[in-house]
N, C-alpha and C positions, 0 to 999 in steps of 0.2 A: 647719305649712304642708304641703299635699299636694304630691306630685310626680307628674307625668304625663309620659309620653313622647309627643311630637308630631313629625310629619314636616313639613318645610317644603321647598318646591320649591327645589332648588339654584340654578337659574337666577335666580330672584327674589332669593335671598340674595346671590349674587355681584353682582347689579345694585346692591343697596343697601350692600354691605359697605364701599365706599370712603367712605361718608358717616360712618363711625365710626372713632374713634381706634384701637381694638383690638377683639379678640374679646369681651372682658369688657364693653365699652361696648355692643356689639351685643346681647349676652345681656341686659343690664340693660334696654335699650330694648324688646326683645321681651317681657320679663317685665312691664314697665309697660303695654304694649299689651294683653297678655292679661288683666291685672288690670282694665283699663278695660272691656274687652269683657264680662268676667264680671260686673262691677258693674252695667253697663247692662242686661245680660240679667236679672240678679236683680231689678233695679228694675222692669223691664217685667213680669216674672212676678208680682211683688207687686201691681202695679197691676191686672193682669188678674184676680187673685183678688178684689180689692176691687170691681171692676166687676161681678163675678158675683153679689155680694150684692144683695138687693132694695134699692130706693131708700130704703125706710123704715129699713132698718138702717144705710145709709150716712149718713142725715140725723140719726140719733140723736146727741144731745149737742150739736148746733148751737145749739139754744135749749132752755131748760128753763122749765117753768111752775112757779108756786108750788105747794107741797105741797097746799094746800086748793083748787086749781083744779078746777072741775067741767066737764069737756069736754062732757058731755051738756047741761048748762044753757047753756053757751056756744053750742052749736049751736042749741038751741031759741030762744035770745034773739037770735041773729044776724039772723034774717029778720023779727023782729017790729017793729023800728024803722023 
């Protein structure tokens, strides 16, 4: 696990401190909050990378045609009927 030093506004911490049993409980809560923020951020980053791919790449694998399927023949025959 990585360790980073962050600064938190003392006034805000003093406002929420009474809601916690002790300093350890406050630290654990802050850790969970940071974990959730980072997980959500990572998910948004991953989603934005997927959106940057062309639609054809994103749609690959949704449906597959048989190995002997002839796309050109299918297009030629599509409008004959």
